[in-house]
FIZA-84514 format. One record per atom (N, C-alpha, C): x, y, z; residue number from 1; residue in three letters; atom name. Coordinates in nm, 3 decimals, always signed. Example, Ala and Ser with C-alpha at 12.3 -4.5 7.8 and 13.67 -1.06 7.14 Angstrom:
2
- east	north	up	nr	rest	atom
- +1.319	-0.569	+0.780	1	ALA	N
- +1.230	-0.450	+0.780	1	ALA	CA
- +1.320	-0.330	+0.780	1	ALA	C
- +1.285	-0.225	+0.708	2	SER	N
- +1.367	-0.106	+0.714	2	SER	CA
- +1.290	+0.003	+0.787	2	SER	C
***
This chain:
88
- east	north	up	nr	rest	atom
- +5.528	-10.019	+18.025	1	MET	N
- +5.480	-9.882	+18.026	1	MET	CA
- +5.542	-9.811	+18.146	1	MET	C
- +5.615	-9.704	+18.121	2	GLY	N
- +5.682	-9.631	+18.228	2	GLY	CA
- +5.595	-9.520	+18.282	2	GLY	C
- +5.647	-9.452	+18.384	3	ALA	N
- +5.573	-9.343	+18.446	3	ALA	CA
- +5.543	-9.232	+18.346	3	ALA	C
- +5.631	-9.214	+18.248	4	ALA	N
- +5.610	-9.109	+18.148	4	ALA	CA
- +5.490	-9.141	+18.059	4	ALA	C
- +5.450	-9.268	+18.055	5	ASP	N
- +5.338	-9.310	+17.972	5	ASP	CA
- +5.203	-9.291	+18.040	5	ASP	C
- +5.204	-9.257	+18.169	6	VAL	N
- +5.080	-9.240	+18.244	6	VAL	CA
- +5.017	-9.108	+18.204	6	VAL	C
- +4.896	-9.116	+18.149	7	ARG	N
- +4.829	-8.993	+18.108	7	ARG	CA
- +4.680	-9.006	+18.134	7	ARG	C
- +4.625	-8.904	+18.197	8	PHE	N
- +4.482	-8.896	+18.218	8	PHE	CA
- +4.439	-8.762	+18.161	8	PHE	C
- +4.369	-8.768	+18.049	9	GLY	N
- +4.325	-8.647	+17.983	9	GLY	CA
- +4.175	-8.646	+17.963	9	GLY	C
- +4.130	-8.548	+17.888	10	ARG	N
- +3.987	-8.531	+17.864	10	ARG	CA
- +3.925	-8.653	+17.794	10	ARG	C
- +3.996	-8.709	+17.698	11	THR	N
- +3.945	-8.826	+17.625	11	THR	CA
- +3.923	-8.943	+17.720	11	THR	C
- +4.020	-8.966	+17.809	12	GLU	N
- +4.007	-9.076	+17.905	12	GLU	CA
- +3.893	-9.050	+18.003	12	GLU	C
- +3.882	-8.928	+18.050	13	ALA	N
- +3.775	-8.893	+18.144	13	ALA	CA
- +3.638	-8.911	+18.080	13	ALA	C
- +3.621	-8.863	+17.958	14	LEU	N
- +3.492	-8.876	+17.890	14	LEU	CA
- +3.457	-9.023	+17.866	14	LEU	C
- +3.555	-9.104	+17.832	15	ALA	N
- +3.530	-9.247	+17.810	15	ALA	CA
- +3.484	-9.313	+17.940	15	ALA	C
- +3.548	-9.278	+18.052	16	MET	N
- +3.508	-9.334	+18.181	16	MET	CA
- +3.369	-9.288	+18.221	16	MET	C
- +3.342	-9.159	+18.203	17	LEU	N
- +3.210	-9.106	+18.237	17	LEU	CA
- +3.100	-9.163	+18.148	17	LEU	C
- +3.133	-9.195	+18.026	18	ALA	N
- +3.034	-9.252	+17.934	18	ALA	CA
- +2.984	-9.387	+17.983	18	ALA	C
- +3.071	-9.461	+18.053	19	ARG	N
- +3.030	-9.591	+18.106	19	ARG	CA
- +2.930	-9.576	+18.221	19	ARG	C
- +2.928	-9.458	+18.283	20	TYR	N
- +2.828	-9.429	+18.386	20	TYR	CA
- +2.702	-9.383	+18.314	20	TYR	C
- +2.604	-9.467	+18.308	21	GLY	N
- +2.480	-9.434	+18.238	21	GLY	CA
- +2.475	-9.492	+18.098	21	GLY	C
- +2.579	-9.568	+18.061	22	ASP	N
- +2.581	-9.637	+17.931	22	ASP	CA
- +2.547	-9.542	+17.817	22	ASP	C
- +2.637	-9.448	+17.793	23	ARG	N
- +2.617	-9.347	+17.688	23	ARG	CA
- +2.747	-9.330	+17.612	23	ARG	C
- +2.743	-9.254	+17.507	24	SER	N
- +2.864	-9.228	+17.430	24	SER	CA
- +2.938	-9.110	+17.492	24	SER	C
- +3.068	-9.098	+17.470	25	PRO	N
- +3.143	-8.984	+17.524	25	PRO	CA
- +3.085	-8.850	+17.481	25	PRO	C
- +3.026	-8.844	+17.363	26	GLU	N
- +2.968	-8.719	+17.314	26	GLU	CA
- +2.843	-8.679	+17.393	26	GLU	C
- +2.782	-8.774	+17.462	27	GLN	N
- +2.660	-8.747	+17.540	27	GLN	CA
- +2.690	-8.704	+17.684	27	GLN	C
- +2.816	-8.706	+17.723	28	VAL	N
- +2.853	-8.669	+17.859	28	VAL	CA
- +2.844	-8.517	+17.873	28	VAL	C
- +2.771	-8.473	+17.974	29	ASP	N
- +2.757	-8.330	+18.001	29	ASP	CA
- +2.886	-8.276	+18.060	29	ASP	C
- +2.917	-8.152	+18.029	30	GLU	N
- +3.039	-8.089	+18.079	30	GLU	CA
- +3.036	-8.072	+18.231	30	GLU	C
- +2.919	-8.047	+18.286	31	HIS	N
- +2.907	-8.028	+18.431	31	HIS	CA
- +2.887	-8.162	+18.500	31	HIS	C
- +2.964	-8.185	+18.606	32	LEU	N
- +2.961	-8.313	+18.676	32	LEU	CA
- +2.877	-8.304	+18.803	32	LEU	C
- +2.795	-8.406	+18.823	33	GLY	N
- +2.725	-8.420	+18.950	33	GLY	CA
- +2.813	-8.497	+19.047	33	GLY	C
- +2.775	-8.501	+19.172	34	SER	N
- +2.858	-8.567	+19.273	34	SER	CA
- +2.872	-8.717	+19.247	34	SER	C
- +2.767	-8.781	+19.199	35	LEU	N
- +2.777	-8.924	+19.169	35	LEU	CA
- +2.868	-8.951	+19.050	35	LEU	C
- +2.861	-8.865	+18.950	36	GLU	N
- +2.951	-8.880	+18.835	36	GLU	CA
- +3.097	-8.862	+18.878	36	GLU	C
- +3.121	-8.765	+18.962	37	LEU	N
- +3.257	-8.742	+19.010	37	LEU	CA
- +3.307	-8.861	+19.091	37	LEU	C
- +3.224	-8.913	+19.177	38	THR	N
- +3.261	-9.031	+19.256	38	THR	CA
- +3.293	-9.148	+19.163	38	THR	C
- +3.210	-9.169	+19.063	39	TRP	N
- +3.232	-9.274	+18.965	39	TRP	CA
- +3.366	-9.253	+18.893	39	TRP	C
- +3.390	-9.131	+18.848	40	LEU	N
- +3.512	-9.101	+18.774	40	LEU	CA
- +3.636	-9.127	+18.859	40	LEU	C
- +3.632	-9.086	+18.985	41	ILE	N
- +3.746	-9.110	+19.073	41	ILE	CA
- +3.770	-9.260	+19.088	41	ILE	C
- +3.665	-9.336	+19.112	42	ALA	N
- +3.678	-9.482	+19.128	42	ALA	CA
- +3.731	-9.546	+19.000	42	ALA	C
- +3.680	-9.504	+18.886	43	GLU	N
- +3.726	-9.559	+18.758	43	GLU	CA
- +3.873	-9.526	+18.733	43	GLU	C
- +3.912	-9.403	+18.763	44	ALA	N
- +4.051	-9.361	+18.744	44	ALA	CA
- +4.144	-9.438	+18.837	44	ALA	C
- +4.103	-9.454	+18.962	45	GLU	N
- +4.185	-9.530	+19.056	45	GLU	CA
- +4.204	-9.672	+19.006	45	GLU	C
- +4.097	-9.732	+18.958	46	ASN	N
- +4.102	-9.869	+18.907	46	ASN	CA
- +4.189	-9.879	+18.782	46	ASN	C
- +4.169	-9.789	+18.689	47	ALA	N
- +4.240	-9.794	+18.561	47	ALA	CA
- +4.390	-9.767	+18.576	47	ALA	C
- +4.426	-9.678	+18.667	48	TYR	N
- +4.566	-9.638	+18.680	48	TYR	CA
- +4.636	-9.699	+18.801	48	TYR	C
- +4.562	-9.775	+18.882	49	GLY	N
- +4.622	-9.842	+18.997	49	GLY	CA
- +4.677	-9.746	+19.101	49	GLY	C
- +4.607	-9.635	+19.121	50	VAL	N
- +4.651	-9.535	+19.218	50	VAL	CA
- +4.537	-9.505	+19.315	50	VAL	C
- +4.570	-9.443	+19.425	51	GLN	N
- +4.468	-9.394	+19.518	51	GLN	CA
- +4.466	-9.243	+19.507	51	GLN	C
- +4.352	-9.191	+19.471	52	ILE	N
- +4.336	-9.046	+19.456	52	ILE	CA
- +4.286	-8.991	+19.588	52	ILE	C
- +4.359	-8.896	+19.641	53	ASP	N
- +4.327	-8.839	+19.772	53	ASP	CA
- +4.311	-8.688	+19.759	53	ASP	C
- +4.188	-8.644	+19.747	54	LEU	N
- +4.158	-8.501	+19.736	54	LEU	CA
- +4.084	-8.456	+19.860	54	LEU	C
- +4.125	-8.344	+19.917	55	ASP	N
- +4.055	-8.292	+20.034	55	ASP	CA
- +3.920	-8.233	+19.990	55	ASP	C
- +3.838	-8.202	+20.088	56	ASP	N
- +3.702	-8.153	+20.059	56	ASP	CA
- +3.704	-8.026	+19.974	56	ASP	C
- +3.799	-7.939	+20.000	57	GLU	N
- +3.808	-7.814	+19.923	57	GLU	CA
- +3.837	-7.842	+19.776	57	GLU	C
- +3.929	-7.933	+19.750	58	ARG	N
- +3.962	-7.968	+19.611	58	ARG	CA
- +3.844	-8.037	+19.543	58	ARG	C
- +3.776	-8.127	+19.615	59	LEU	N
- +3.659	-8.195	+19.558	59	LEU	CA
- +3.548	-8.096	+19.525	59	LEU	C
- +3.524	-8.002	+19.614	60	ASP	N
- +3.419	-7.902	+19.592	60	ASP	CA
- +3.448	-7.813	+19.472	60	ASP	C
- +3.576	-7.798	+19.440	61	ALA	N
- +3.616	-7.712	+19.328	61	ALA	CA
- +3.597	-7.781	+19.193	61	ALA	C
- +3.574	-7.912	+19.193	62	ILE	N
- +3.556	-7.986	+19.068	62	ILE	CA
- +3.410	-7.978	+19.027	62	ILE	C
- +3.385	-7.901	+18.924	63	ARG	N
- +3.248	-7.881	+18.875	63	ARG	CA
- +3.230	-7.933	+18.732	63	ARG	C
- +3.339	-7.937	+18.655	64	THR	N
- +3.330	-7.973	+18.513	64	THR	CA
- +3.427	-8.086	+18.481	64	THR	C
- +3.413	-8.140	+18.361	65	VAL	N
- +3.504	-8.243	+18.314	65	VAL	CA
- +3.647	-8.190	+18.313	65	VAL	C
- +3.666	-8.067	+18.265	66	ASP	N
- +3.800	-8.009	+18.262	66	ASP	CA
- +3.858	-7.992	+18.402	66	ASP	C
- +3.776	-7.952	+18.499	67	ASP	N
- +3.822	-7.943	+18.638	67	ASP	CA
- +3.871	-8.079	+18.686	67	ASP	C
- +3.794	-8.183	+18.656	68	ALA	N
- +3.830	-8.318	+18.699	68	ALA	CA
- +3.959	-8.364	+18.633	68	ALA	C
- +3.973	-8.336	+18.504	69	VAL	N
- +4.096	-8.374	+18.433	69	VAL	CA
- +4.217	-8.310	+18.498	69	VAL	C
- +4.206	-8.183	+18.532	70	THR	N
- +4.317	-8.112	+18.595	70	THR	CA
- +4.351	-8.172	+18.731	70	THR	C
- +4.250	-8.188	+18.816	71	ALA	N
- +4.273	-8.238	+18.952	71	ALA	CA
- +4.316	-8.384	+18.955	71	ALA	C
- +4.245	-8.469	+18.883	72	LEU	N
- +4.276	-8.611	+18.885	72	LEU	CA
- +4.404	-8.639	+18.807	72	LEU	C
- +4.422	-8.568	+18.698	73	GLY	N
- +4.543	-8.588	+18.618	73	GLY	CA
- +4.669	-8.559	+18.697	73	GLY	C
- +4.666	-8.454	+18.778	74	ALA	N
- +4.782	-8.420	+18.861	74	ALA	CA
- +4.809	-8.530	+18.963	74	ALA	C
- +4.705	-8.583	+19.024	75	GLN	N
- +4.722	-8.691	+19.122	75	GLN	CA
- +4.776	-8.818	+19.056	75	GLN	C
- +4.721	-8.851	+18.940	76	ILE	N
- +4.765	-8.972	+18.869	76	ILE	CA
- +4.909	-8.958	+18.823	76	ILE	C
- +4.944	-8.842	+18.770	77	ALA	N
- +5.081	-8.820	+18.725	77	ALA	CA
- +5.178	-8.828	+18.842	77	ALA	C
- +5.142	-8.768	+18.954	78	ALA	N
- +5.229	-8.771	+19.072	78	ALA	CA
- +5.246	-8.914	+19.123	78	ALA	C
- +5.137	-8.988	+19.127	79	ALA	N
- +5.145	-9.127	+19.173	79	ALA	CA
- +5.224	-9.213	+19.076	79	ALA	C
- +5.208	-9.185	+18.947	80	GLY	N
- +5.283	-9.261	+18.846	80	GLY	CA
- +5.432	-9.234	+18.856	80	GLY	C
- +5.466	-9.110	+18.889	81	ALA	N
- +5.607	-9.074	+18.900	81	ALA	CA
- +5.669	-9.136	+19.024	81	ALA	C
- +5.589	-9.154	+19.129	82	THR	N
- +5.646	-9.209	+19.253	82	THR	CA
- +5.633	-9.361	+19.260	82	THR	C
- +5.538	-9.419	+19.185	83	THR	N
- +5.518	-9.564	+19.195	83	THR	CA
- +5.552	-9.635	+19.065	83	THR	C
- +5.593	-9.564	+18.964	84	GLY	N
- +5.622	-9.627	+18.834	84	GLY	CA
- +5.722	-9.739	+18.843	84	GLY	C
- +5.825	-9.726	+18.922	85	SER	N
- +5.926	-9.830	+18.931	85	SER	CA
- +5.884	-9.940	+19.027	85	SER	C
- +5.781	-9.915	+19.110	86	ALA	N
- +5.736	-10.014	+19.206	86	ALA	CA
- +5.635	-10.110	+19.146	86	ALA	C
- +5.585	-10.080	+19.027	87	ALA	N
- +5.485	-10.167	+18.964	87	ALA	CA
- +5.548	-10.301	+18.930	87	ALA	C
- +5.472	-10.408	+18.952	88	SER	N
- +5.527	-10.539	+18.920	88	SER	CA
- +5.440	-10.611	+18.822	88	SER	C
***
């Protein structure tokens, strides 16, 4: 799987959030609480093998699932582009 194959979208985010609280993706609320966001970041880091580094301003701006997809997806894509060839 190359860097071009790295994708973090709404479907992936909802699946990860569903594991927090043992619910289905359809039961995930659009608005994220701080614990859900922390969980999502940890799950994304684990799943994609990257470290997500968002400053306080960027974290505070994440209020919804779509906000998280935009912010985390950009970090994951950037890390995949820079570390894709370093994966062993």
